[in-house]
PyMOL Python script that loads the backbone (N, CA, C, O; Angstrom):
from pymol import cmd

cmd.read_pdbstr("""\
ATOM      1  N   MET A   1     -10.655   8.956   2.829  1.00  0.00           N
ATOM      2  CA  MET A   1      -9.953   9.636   3.895  1.00  0.00           C
ATOM      3  C   MET A   1      -8.710   8.856   4.315  1.00  0.00           C
ATOM      4  O   MET A   1      -7.667   9.435   4.621  1.00  0.00           O
ATOM      5  N   GLY A   2      -8.843   7.535   4.323  1.00  0.00           N
ATOM      6  CA  GLY A   2      -7.709   6.696   4.690  1.00  0.00           C
ATOM      7  C   GLY A   2      -6.565   6.800   3.696  1.00  0.00           C
ATOM      8  O   GLY A   2      -5.392   6.736   4.063  1.00  0.00           O
ATOM      9  N   LEU A   3      -6.932   6.963   2.425  1.00  0.00           N
ATOM     10  CA  LEU A   3      -5.910   7.112   1.384  1.00  0.00           C
ATOM     11  C   LEU A   3      -5.094   8.383   1.596  1.00  0.00           C
ATOM     12  O   LEU A   3      -3.877   8.384   1.413  1.00  0.00           O
ATOM     13  N   LEU A   4      -5.758   9.448   1.977  1.00  0.00           N
ATOM     14  CA  LEU A   4      -5.061  10.711   2.231  1.00  0.00           C
ATOM     15  C   LEU A   4      -4.172  10.624   3.469  1.00  0.00           C
ATOM     16  O   LEU A   4      -3.059  11.151   3.474  1.00  0.00           O
ATOM     17  N   MET A   5      -4.656   9.966   4.508  1.00  0.00           N
ATOM     18  CA  MET A   5      -3.857   9.817   5.727  1.00  0.00           C
ATOM     19  C   MET A   5      -2.626   8.943   5.474  1.00  0.00           C
ATOM     20  O   MET A   5      -1.531   9.257   5.941  1.00  0.00           O
ATOM     21  N   LEU A   6      -2.808   7.850   4.735  1.00  0.00           N
ATOM     22  CA  LEU A   6      -1.682   6.988   4.399  1.00  0.00           C
ATOM     23  C   LEU A   6      -0.661   7.743   3.553  1.00  0.00           C
ATOM     24  O   LEU A   6       0.545   7.606   3.757  1.00  0.00           O
ATOM     25  N   THR A   7      -1.144   8.532   2.613  1.00  0.00           N
ATOM     26  CA  THR A   7      -0.255   9.342   1.782  1.00  0.00           C
ATOM     27  C   THR A   7       0.518  10.342   2.619  1.00  0.00           C
ATOM     28  O   THR A   7       1.722  10.507   2.425  1.00  0.00           O
ATOM     29  N   LEU A   8      -0.145  11.005   3.536  1.00  0.00           N
ATOM     30  CA  LEU A   8       0.510  11.998   4.376  1.00  0.00           C
ATOM     31  C   LEU A   8       1.574  11.361   5.271  1.00  0.00           C
ATOM     32  O   LEU A   8       2.678  11.891   5.399  1.00  0.00           O
ATOM     33  N   VAL A   9       1.246  10.237   5.882  1.00  0.00           N
ATOM     34  CA  VAL A   9       2.200   9.562   6.764  1.00  0.00           C
ATOM     35  C   VAL A   9       3.415   9.075   5.977  1.00  0.00           C
ATOM     36  O   VAL A   9       4.552   9.255   6.413  1.00  0.00           O
ATOM     37  N   LEU A  10       3.177   8.461   4.822  1.00  0.00           N
ATOM     38  CA  LEU A  10       4.305   7.993   4.005  1.00  0.00           C
ATOM     39  C   LEU A  10       5.139   9.152   3.482  1.00  0.00           C
ATOM     40  O   LEU A  10       6.361   9.036   3.390  1.00  0.00           O
ATOM     41  N   SER A  11       4.507  10.258   3.140  1.00  0.00           N
ATOM     42  CA  SER A  11       5.244  11.426   2.664  1.00  0.00           C
ATOM     43  C   SER A  11       6.123  12.001   3.767  1.00  0.00           C
ATOM     44  O   SER A  11       7.263  12.392   3.513  1.00  0.00           O
ATOM     45  N   ILE A  12       5.607  12.053   4.973  1.00  0.00           N
ATOM     46  CA  ILE A  12       6.400  12.553   6.102  1.00  0.00           C
ATOM     47  C   ILE A  12       7.596  11.635   6.355  1.00  0.00           C
ATOM     48  O   ILE A  12       8.719  12.109   6.528  1.00  0.00           O
ATOM     49  N   LEU A  13       7.360  10.341   6.376  1.00  0.00           N
ATOM     50  CA  LEU A  13       8.460   9.400   6.609  1.00  0.00           C
ATOM     51  C   LEU A  13       9.506   9.462   5.494  1.00  0.00           C
ATOM     52  O   LEU A  13      10.705   9.521   5.768  1.00  0.00           O
ATOM     53  N   LEU A  14       9.057   9.449   4.249  1.00  0.00           N
ATOM     54  CA  LEU A  14      10.007   9.492   3.136  1.00  0.00           C
ATOM     55  C   LEU A  14      10.670  10.861   3.005  1.00  0.00           C
ATOM     56  O   LEU A  14      11.808  10.951   2.545  1.00  0.00           O
ATOM     57  N   GLY A  15       9.973  11.932   3.404  1.00  0.00           N
ATOM     58  CA  GLY A  15      10.582  13.256   3.413  1.00  0.00           C
ATOM     59  C   GLY A  15      11.716  13.341   4.415  1.00  0.00           C
ATOM     60  O   GLY A  15      12.752  13.945   4.140  1.00  0.00           O
ATOM     61  N   CYS A  16      11.522  12.739   5.570  1.00  0.00           N
ATOM     62  CA  CYS A  16      12.591  12.716   6.582  1.00  0.00           C
ATOM     63  C   CYS A  16      13.771  11.871   6.121  1.00  0.00           C
ATOM     64  O   CYS A  16      14.925  12.246   6.328  1.00  0.00           O
ATOM     65  N   VAL A  17      13.487  10.734   5.497  1.00  0.00           N
ATOM     66  CA  VAL A  17      14.563   9.884   4.978  1.00  0.00           C
ATOM     67  C   VAL A  17      15.311  10.604   3.860  1.00  0.00           C
ATOM     68  O   VAL A  17      16.538  10.537   3.790  1.00  0.00           O
ATOM     69  N   THR A  18      14.585  11.286   2.996  1.00  0.00           N
ATOM     70  CA  THR A  18      15.213  12.055   1.921  1.00  0.00           C
ATOM     71  C   THR A  18      16.106  13.141   2.493  1.00  0.00           C
ATOM     72  O   THR A  18      17.207  13.370   1.993  1.00  0.00           O
ATOM     73  N   TRP A  19      15.643  13.807   3.531  1.00  0.00           N
ATOM     74  CA  TRP A  19      16.457  14.842   4.161  1.00  0.00           C
ATOM     75  C   TRP A  19      17.727  14.248   4.769  1.00  0.00           C
ATOM     76  O   TRP A  19      18.795  14.857   4.699  1.00  0.00           O
ATOM     77  N   LEU A  20      17.613  13.063   5.364  1.00  0.00           N
ATOM     78  CA  LEU A  20      18.796  12.410   5.929  1.00  0.00           C
ATOM     79  C   LEU A  20      19.808  12.042   4.848  1.00  0.00           C
ATOM     80  O   LEU A  20      21.016  12.109   5.073  1.00  0.00           O
ATOM     81  N   ILE A  21      19.312  11.654   3.676  1.00  0.00           N
ATOM     82  CA  ILE A  21      20.210  11.249   2.586  1.00  0.00           C
ATOM     83  C   ILE A  21      20.775  12.461   1.856  1.00  0.00           C
ATOM     84  O   ILE A  21      21.984  12.554   1.650  1.00  0.00           O
ATOM     85  N   ILE A  22      19.906  13.389   1.466  1.00  0.00           N
ATOM     86  CA  ILE A  22      20.326  14.530   0.638  1.00  0.00           C
ATOM     87  C   ILE A  22      20.809  15.697   1.487  1.00  0.00           C
ATOM     88  O   ILE A  22      21.832  16.309   1.177  1.00  0.00           O
ATOM     89  N   GLY A  23      20.096  16.003   2.536  1.00  0.00           N
ATOM     90  CA  GLY A  23      20.496  17.100   3.412  1.00  0.00           C
ATOM     91  C   GLY A  23      19.865  18.431   3.035  1.00  0.00           C
ATOM     92  O   GLY A  23      18.879  18.479   2.300  1.00  0.00           O
ATOM     93  N   ASP A  24      20.440  19.500   3.544  1.00  0.00           N
ATOM     94  CA  ASP A  24      19.923  20.851   3.314  1.00  0.00           C
ATOM     95  C   ASP A  24      20.425  21.371   1.973  1.00  0.00           C
ATOM     96  O   ASP A  24      21.568  21.815   1.869  1.00  0.00           O
ATOM     97  N   ARG A  25      19.594  21.321   0.967  1.00  0.00           N
ATOM     98  CA  ARG A  25      19.988  21.746  -0.381  1.00  0.00           C
ATOM     99  C   ARG A  25      19.241  22.988  -0.870  1.00  0.00           C
ATOM    100  O   ARG A  25      19.661  23.610  -1.846  1.00  0.00           O
ATOM    101  N   PHE A  26      18.159  23.353  -0.218  1.00  0.00           N
ATOM    102  CA  PHE A  26      17.322  24.448  -0.733  1.00  0.00           C
ATOM    103  C   PHE A  26      17.595  25.739   0.006  1.00  0.00           C
ATOM    104  O   PHE A  26      17.880  25.672   1.201  1.00  0.00           O
ATOM    105  N   PRO A  27      17.534  26.873  -0.589  1.00  0.00           N
ATOM    106  CA  PRO A  27      17.336  27.138  -2.019  1.00  0.00           C
ATOM    107  C   PRO A  27      18.594  26.812  -2.808  1.00  0.00           C
ATOM    108  O   PRO A  27      19.716  26.995  -2.336  1.00  0.00           O
ATOM    109  N   LEU A  28      18.376  26.330  -4.009  1.00  0.00           N
ATOM    110  CA  LEU A  28      19.481  25.937  -4.879  1.00  0.00           C
ATOM    111  C   LEU A  28      20.266  27.159  -5.330  1.00  0.00           C
ATOM    112  O   LEU A  28      19.714  28.251  -5.463  1.00  0.00           O
ATOM    113  N   LYS A  29      21.543  26.966  -5.561  1.00  0.00           N
ATOM    114  CA  LYS A  29      22.453  28.009  -6.064  1.00  0.00           C
ATOM    115  C   LYS A  29      22.494  29.242  -5.168  1.00  0.00           C
ATOM    116  O   LYS A  29      22.583  30.367  -5.660  1.00  0.00           O
ATOM    117  N   SER A  30      22.432  29.035  -3.871  1.00  0.00           N
ATOM    118  CA  SER A  30      22.500  30.128  -2.916  1.00  0.00           C
ATOM    119  C   SER A  30      23.437  29.725  -1.780  1.00  0.00           C
ATOM    120  O   SER A  30      23.476  28.566  -1.366  1.00  0.00           O
ATOM    121  N   ASP A  31      24.183  30.700  -1.290  1.00  0.00           N
ATOM    122  CA  ASP A  31      25.070  30.412  -0.159  1.00  0.00           C
ATOM    123  C   ASP A  31      24.283  30.233   1.132  1.00  0.00           C
ATOM    124  O   ASP A  31      24.664  29.444   1.997  1.00  0.00           O
ATOM    125  N   TYR A  32      23.181  30.969   1.257  1.00  0.00           N
ATOM    126  CA  TYR A  32      22.337  30.853   2.444  1.00  0.00           C
ATOM    127  C   TYR A  32      21.371  29.693   2.255  1.00  0.00           C
ATOM    128  O   TYR A  32      20.658  29.645   1.253  1.00  0.00           O
ATOM    129  N   LYS A  33      21.334  28.774   3.184  1.00  0.00           N
ATOM    130  CA  LYS A  33      20.427  27.631   3.120  1.00  0.00           C
ATOM    131  C   LYS A  33      19.376  27.763   4.204  1.00  0.00           C
ATOM    132  O   LYS A  33      19.645  28.280   5.288  1.00  0.00           O
ATOM    133  N   TRP A  34      18.160  27.282   3.897  1.00  0.00           N
ATOM    134  CA  TRP A  34      17.077  27.318   4.869  1.00  0.00           C
ATOM    135  C   TRP A  34      17.390  26.360   6.014  1.00  0.00           C
ATOM    136  O   TRP A  34      18.263  25.498   5.911  1.00  0.00           O
ATOM    137  N   GLU A  35      16.654  26.536   7.100  1.00  0.00           N
ATOM    138  CA  GLU A  35      16.847  25.635   8.235  1.00  0.00           C
ATOM    139  C   GLU A  35      16.305  24.244   7.902  1.00  0.00           C
ATOM    140  O   GLU A  35      15.567  24.080   6.930  1.00  0.00           O
ATOM    141  N   SER A  36      16.661  23.272   8.686  1.00  0.00           N
ATOM    142  CA  SER A  36      16.315  21.873   8.422  1.00  0.00           C
ATOM    143  C   SER A  36      14.810  21.643   8.367  1.00  0.00           C
ATOM    144  O   SER A  36      14.331  20.877   7.531  1.00  0.00           O
ATOM    145  N   ARG A  37      14.069  22.294   9.242  1.00  0.00           N
ATOM    146  CA  ARG A  37      12.618  22.107   9.277  1.00  0.00           C
ATOM    147  C   ARG A  37      11.974  22.518   7.962  1.00  0.00           C
ATOM    148  O   ARG A  37      11.057  21.849   7.486  1.00  0.00           O
ATOM    149  N   MET A  38      12.440  23.599   7.377  1.00  0.00           N
ATOM    150  CA  MET A  38      11.892  24.066   6.098  1.00  0.00           C
ATOM    151  C   MET A  38      12.261  23.115   4.963  1.00  0.00           C
ATOM    152  O   MET A  38      11.445  22.869   4.075  1.00  0.00           O
ATOM    153  N   ASN A  39      13.475  22.579   4.982  1.00  0.00           N
ATOM    154  CA  ASN A  39      13.883  21.611   3.967  1.00  0.00           C
ATOM    155  C   ASN A  39      13.066  20.329   4.058  1.00  0.00           C
ATOM    156  O   ASN A  39      12.642  19.799   3.031  1.00  0.00           O
ATOM    157  N   ILE A  40      12.839  19.827   5.251  1.00  0.00           N
ATOM    158  CA  ILE A  40      12.026  18.620   5.424  1.00  0.00           C
ATOM    159  C   ILE A  40      10.610  18.868   4.931  1.00  0.00           C
ATOM    160  O   ILE A  40      10.035  18.013   4.258  1.00  0.00           O
ATOM    161  N   THR A  41      10.041  20.018   5.253  1.00  0.00           N
ATOM    162  CA  THR A  41       8.695  20.352   4.793  1.00  0.00           C
ATOM    163  C   THR A  41       8.633  20.397   3.272  1.00  0.00           C
ATOM    164  O   THR A  41       7.669  19.917   2.676  1.00  0.00           O
ATOM    165  N   LEU A  42       9.635  20.958   2.653  1.00  0.00           N
ATOM    166  CA  LEU A  42       9.673  21.024   1.190  1.00  0.00           C
ATOM    167  C   LEU A  42       9.786  19.628   0.585  1.00  0.00           C
ATOM    168  O   LEU A  42       9.125  19.344  -0.414  1.00  0.00           O
ATOM    169  N   TYR A  43      10.599  18.756   1.159  1.00  0.00           N
ATOM    170  CA  TYR A  43      10.703  17.382   0.669  1.00  0.00           C
ATOM    171  C   TYR A  43       9.362  16.655   0.805  1.00  0.00           C
ATOM    172  O   TYR A  43       8.969  15.913  -0.096  1.00  0.00           O
ATOM    173  N   VAL A  44       8.666  16.860   1.910  1.00  0.00           N
ATOM    174  CA  VAL A  44       7.357  16.225   2.112  1.00  0.00           C
ATOM    175  C   VAL A  44       6.365  16.710   1.063  1.00  0.00           C
ATOM    176  O   VAL A  44       5.628  15.908   0.490  1.00  0.00           O
ATOM    177  N   VAL A  45       6.340  18.008   0.808  1.00  0.00           N
ATOM    178  CA  VAL A  45       5.411  18.564  -0.180  1.00  0.00           C
ATOM    179  C   VAL A  45       5.738  18.044  -1.578  1.00  0.00           C
ATOM    180  O   VAL A  45       4.831  17.745  -2.354  1.00  0.00           O
ATOM    181  N   ILE A  46       7.010  17.934  -1.901  1.00  0.00           N
ATOM    182  CA  ILE A  46       7.406  17.419  -3.209  1.00  0.00           C
ATOM    183  C   ILE A  46       6.977  15.959  -3.375  1.00  0.00           C
ATOM    184  O   ILE A  46       6.614  15.546  -4.477  1.00  0.00           O
ATOM    185  N   LEU A  47       7.015  15.179  -2.304  1.00  0.00           N
ATOM    186  CA  LEU A  47       6.691  13.758  -2.382  1.00  0.00           C
ATOM    187  C   LEU A  47       5.191  13.464  -2.281  1.00  0.00           C
ATOM    188  O   LEU A  47       4.785  12.334  -2.553  1.00  0.00           O
ATOM    189  N   LEU A  48       4.362  14.424  -1.906  1.00  0.00           N
ATOM    190  CA  LEU A  48       2.937  14.158  -1.719  1.00  0.00           C
ATOM    191  C   LEU A  48       2.263  13.645  -2.986  1.00  0.00           C
ATOM    192  O   LEU A  48       1.614  12.600  -2.945  1.00  0.00           O
ATOM    193  N   ALA A  49       2.394  14.333  -4.089  1.00  0.00           N
ATOM    194  CA  ALA A  49       1.698  13.948  -5.316  1.00  0.00           C
ATOM    195  C   ALA A  49       2.160  12.595  -5.860  1.00  0.00           C
ATOM    196  O   ALA A  49       1.311  11.764  -6.182  1.00  0.00           O
ATOM    197  N   PRO A  50       3.469  12.335  -5.980  1.00  0.00           N
ATOM    198  CA  PRO A  50       3.864  11.013  -6.501  1.00  0.00           C
ATOM    199  C   PRO A  50       3.408   9.851  -5.623  1.00  0.00           C
ATOM    200  O   PRO A  50       2.993   8.811  -6.134  1.00  0.00           O
ATOM    201  N   ILE A  51       3.483  10.024  -4.314  1.00  0.00           N
ATOM    202  CA  ILE A  51       3.054   8.949  -3.417  1.00  0.00           C
ATOM    203  C   ILE A  51       1.548   8.747  -3.497  1.00  0.00           C
ATOM    204  O   ILE A  51       1.075   7.611  -3.504  1.00  0.00           O
ATOM    205  N   TYR A  52       0.792   9.836  -3.558  1.00  0.00           N
ATOM    206  CA  TYR A  52      -0.667   9.731  -3.678  1.00  0.00           C
ATOM    207  C   TYR A  52      -1.040   8.999  -4.969  1.00  0.00           C
ATOM    208  O   TYR A  52      -1.873   8.093  -4.951  1.00  0.00           O
ATOM    209  N   LEU A  53      -0.435   9.383  -6.070  1.00  0.00           N
ATOM    210  CA  LEU A  53      -0.752   8.740  -7.344  1.00  0.00           C
ATOM    211  C   LEU A  53      -0.345   7.273  -7.347  1.00  0.00           C
ATOM    212  O   LEU A  53      -1.061   6.434  -7.893  1.00  0.00           O
ATOM    213  N   LEU A  54       0.788   6.957  -6.749  1.00  0.00           N
ATOM    214  CA  LEU A  54       1.228   5.572  -6.679  1.00  0.00           C
ATOM    215  C   LEU A  54       0.256   4.731  -5.854  1.00  0.00           C
ATOM    216  O   LEU A  54      -0.130   3.644  -6.285  1.00  0.00           O
ATOM    217  N   ILE A  55      -0.136   5.200  -4.711  1.00  0.00           N
ATOM    218  CA  ILE A  55      -1.075   4.468  -3.863  1.00  0.00           C
ATOM    219  C   ILE A  55      -2.452   4.379  -4.532  1.00  0.00           C
ATOM    220  O   ILE A  55      -3.104   3.337  -4.475  1.00  0.00           O
ATOM    221  N   PHE A  56      -2.887   5.462  -5.160  1.00  0.00           N
ATOM    222  CA  PHE A  56      -4.197   5.486  -5.814  1.00  0.00           C
ATOM    223  C   PHE A  56      -4.274   4.451  -6.927  1.00  0.00           C
ATOM    224  O   PHE A  56      -5.291   3.772  -7.067  1.00  0.00           O
ATOM    225  N   TYR A  57      -3.218   4.322  -7.718  1.00  0.00           N
ATOM    226  CA  TYR A  57      -3.241   3.367  -8.814  1.00  0.00           C
ATOM    227  C   TYR A  57      -2.992   1.944  -8.366  1.00  0.00           C
ATOM    228  O   TYR A  57      -3.422   1.011  -9.045  1.00  0.00           O
ATOM    229  N   LEU A  58      -2.307   1.740  -7.235  1.00  0.00           N
ATOM    230  CA  LEU A  58      -2.076   0.401  -6.742  1.00  0.00           C
ATOM    231  C   LEU A  58      -3.300  -0.194  -6.046  1.00  0.00           C
ATOM    232  O   LEU A  58      -3.551  -1.395  -6.148  1.00  0.00           O
ATOM    233  N   PHE A  59      -4.057   0.638  -5.344  1.00  0.00           N
ATOM    234  CA  PHE A  59      -5.211   0.158  -4.611  1.00  0.00           C
ATOM    235  C   PHE A  59      -6.456   0.601  -5.296  1.00  0.00           C
ATOM    236  O   PHE A  59      -7.556   0.298  -4.834  1.00  0.00           O
TER     237      PHE A  59
END
""", "prot")
cmd.dss("prot")
cmd.show_as("cartoon", "prot")
cmd.util.cbc("prot")
cmd.orient("prot")
């Protein structure tokens, strides 16, 4: 359970940092862009699996 909580917290933090660096990019190749909250959520979801696997293999 702790592994999942650590993964979620790190994903949220890194998703916010990614949004600050990259910005509102989704949906790609469209003039209309989603609001910031949706972009941050998408970045968090994209980062969940890599962070989980990294933590799982390190610990």
